[in-house]
N, C-alpha and C positions, 0 to 999 in steps of 0.2 A: 710404285709401279701402277700405272693406270691401265684399266681394262679397256679394250676396244669394244665399242657397242655399235652394232649396225644401225643405219638410219631407219627410222620407222616410216613406213609408207602411210599416207593418209587413208588408204583403202584397206589397211590391215584390220581384220575382224569382220569385213563385209561378207565373207563366205559363210560365217556362222549365222548371220542374220538371214541369208538366203536359204540355208538349210532348215532353220527353224520355220520360216515361212512355207517352205515346201512340205514339211512334216504337217503343219497346220492344214494346208490344202488337202493333203492325203487323208487326214483324219476326218475332215468334213465330207469328202467324197465317200469314204468308207461308211460313215454314219448314214449318209443318204442312200447308199447301196443296201445297207441293212434294212432301212425303212422301206425301200422299194420291195425287197424280198418279203418282208413281213406283210406288206399290203397285198402283194400277189398271192401269198399263202392264204390270207384271210378271204380274198375274193374267191379263190378256188374252194375253200371250205364253205363259204356262203352259197355258192352255186350247187355244190354237192348236197348240202343240207336242204336247200330249196327243192331240188329234184327229188330227193328221197322222200321228203315230207309230202310233196304233191302226189307222188306215186302212192304213198301209204293212204293219203286221204281219198284219192280216187278209187283205190281198191276197196276201202271201207265203204265208200258210197255205193259202189257197184254190188257189194255184198249185202246191201239192204240197210246200211247205216245211214239214216237221214238226219236232218236237223243238225245238232251240234256235234254228233259223234265223229264225223270225218275231221272236223277242225280240232277236236280234242286229241285225236290221234296225230294230226299234223303237229300240234304243239309238243307232244311227247317225243316224236321222232326228231323234231328240230332240236329240242333240248338235249337229246342223246348225242346229237352231232355238234353240240356247242353253239347253237344258234338261238336267237330269240325271234318269235313270230311277230311280225309287224301287222300283217293282214292275212286273213284266210277267207276266201269267198267260194261259195258253191256256184258253179256256172250252169249253163244250159246242158241238159242231158245229165250225165254223171261225171262231169268234169269238176276239178278243183283247182283254184288258182291260189298260190301261196307267195308271200313276200317275207323274207327273213333277213336278219342282220347278224353279223359276227364281229366281235371286237378285234381290232388290229393290235397285235401284241406289243408293238413299240409306238411311241407317240412322237410326232414331229410338229412343231408349231405351224399352224396354217393348213395342216393336212387332216382330213376327216379321220376320226378314230374308230369308225365302224365301216365294214364292207356290207353292201346290201345287194341281194339277188332275188329274182322272181322266177317262178316256174309254174307251168300249167300242165296238168295230166288228166287224162280221160279221153273218151271218144271225141271226135271232132264235132264242132257245132253244126250238126247235119240239118238237112231240111226235114220237114214232116215225114214220118215213116210211110205215109200213104202216097207220097209223090215219088216217081221214079227219079233216079239220079240224072242230072242233065248231061248230055253228051256233046262233045265238040263236033262241029260240022266237018 
């Protein structure tokens, strides 16, 4: 007795290929989403570290710490927030400008692996204290 076998379609198995391709696309999109989330988190951490470091430096400068004391405090506060200081400069008056970087936790080819942020804290770059503030007409 012979068994009856259905005819095989030339398209049989093509659904498997499409499902595998769809899974591959979803994996790439998920990985890109994780990278985007990690980059956003690092950018927020860099901004927070820059803001806090600049405030600490300006506070130290206003308290009488001149020379390298504010920038040493800036480096300490940045390190406590997981950031590296790129630049610290003392501005006009008692202001401090800080630039920090934070490492992005995941790496993707062609995307920077560090988030960089800058902040300035202290009184505004005012005119000479002997001049009255200008008023608008």
